[in-house]
N, C-alpha and C positions, 0 to 999 in steps of 0.2 A: 936526495935525502928523503927519507920516509918520515911521515908525521907520527909522533908517538900516540899510542892509544890512550884514550881517556877512559874513566870508569863508565861513562855513559856509552861510549862506543863498544866497550867490552860487554856491557850488559845487553846491548842490542844484538851483538853477534851471538851471545849465549842464548838469547831468546829465539833467534832465527834457527840456531842449531837444534834447539829443543823441539821447535815446531817441525822442522824437517825430519827429525827422528821419529816424532809421533806419527807423521804422515806415512813414513816408511813402514812403521810397525802396523799401522792401520791397514795398509795395503796387503800385509801378510795374513791378516785374519780373513777367514772365510765367513761370509755373512750367512747366518741362519735365516731362512725365510720365516717371517712372523706367522705363526699358525693362527688362523681365524677361530675365535671361540665357536663352539658347536651351535649356539643359538643364532649365529649369523651366517652359517653355511647355506649356500644356495642349494635347495633340494630339487630344482628344476633341471635334472639331468638323469640320465640312465643310471641305474643301480644306486642312486642316492637313497639314504635311509636316515630317518630322524634319530638323533642321539637320545635314547630313552632316558638315560640318567640326567642329562641336561634338562629335558622337558620336565621330569619329575622334580628336580631341584627348583626350577623356575616357578612351577605351579605351587609347590609346597611353600616356598618363601612367600608367595602372594597370599596363600591361604593363612599362613602363620601371621602375616601382617594384618590380617583381617580377623584374628582370634579363632581360627578354625584348626582342627586337627590335621595331622600330616597324612599323606597318602602313601601307599606302597605300590610298586609296579606289579601288575598281575598279567602273566603271559596269556591267560585265557581271554582277558579283556583286550589285550593287545591283538590277539587273533580276530576277535570280533570287530575291533576298530579297523584292522587291515581289510577284512572282508567288505566293510562299509566303504572305505576309501577306494577300493577297487571298483565296487559297484557304481559309485557316483562318477568315477573317472571314466568307466566304460560307457556310461550314459552321457558323459560330458555335461552333467547337471546335478547339482545338489538335490534337486527335486526327486531324484531317484531314491533318496533316503525315505521318502514317503510311501514307496511301494510296499505292500504288505510283507513281502519276503525280506525287505531291507530294514524294517522297523526294529528298533532296539529290543522291544519286548519279544518279538519273534526270534531274534538271534539269541537272546538270553534263554528262552524256553528250549531252544535246540540243544543247549548245553546243560539243561536240567535246573536252571535258576529261574523258576517261575515266580518266586515271591521276592526276588531281590529288588531293592530300590536302586534305580539306575537312571542316569541322564547322559545326554550326548551332544557334542558340538560337531557339526559338519560344516565345512567351508571349502572354498576353492579360490585359488589365485595368490595366496600368500606363499612366497618363495622361501621364506626362512621361518624358523621357530619364533624368532623375535617378532616378526611381522604378524604371525598368527596369534601369538599371545597378546600383542597390543590390540589387534583387531577384536579379539574375544573380550578383552578387558573393557574396551570402549562400547561394546554392544550389550545393552542391558540383559537380553536373553542369554547370550553366550557367557556373560559374566556370572549370571546366576548359576549356570552349570558349574563353572570353576569353583564357585563358593558354596556348593551344595553341602550343608552341614552333615548330611547322612553319609557322605562318601568316605570310604576308607581305602579304596583301591582305584587304580587307574590303568588304562590302556590307551595308547596313542599311536597313530600310524598315518603315513602319507603314501600316495601313489602318484607317480609322474606320468603324465599323458602328453607326449610330445606334440601331438596334432591338435591339442586343445588350446584355445586362447588362454585358459586358466593355468595350464601346465601342471600345477600341484593341487591335489585334492587331499583333504584332511578329515580325520575322525578322531575325536577325543571322547572316551567313555569313562565315566566315573560311576562307581557303584558302592553300595554298602557291602558288608560281609555277606557271603552267600547264605541263603536261607532255604 
């Protein structure tokens, strides 16, 4: 003789059936890998490049929070930043930025911007944009560059140096309108 089902037993069975159904449905779905935000992407790899828009957005938000005007990306400043990042990576030292040919004023003069107000951050060892930004923000000298009130344009670049202990070299150039 079988025992009659009570409401409690029926409720438990229904709950188990629902849970089993959900598990089966869950197994049918393909999981999308969660994409890492661009400011957390590791740039210490061959062919890695910084997300220019993410960098601009991050720095602009910081400037806006500090009552300053927004910047625009400038491809010419980006090229100047890239040349600096390469130079310091090849030398395996940010001190290479002090060489006469690598100084910002020299690089701006080479493109005809002899009277432009400009500033630059160079650094090495930060593997992500978030790390570089945080490091710059915490360093009074680097922070001053990001918060330069004359700046209206920006260029940023990295270079990967696989044989360096630093791995990633950075240059951020901010400048006023060309003069």
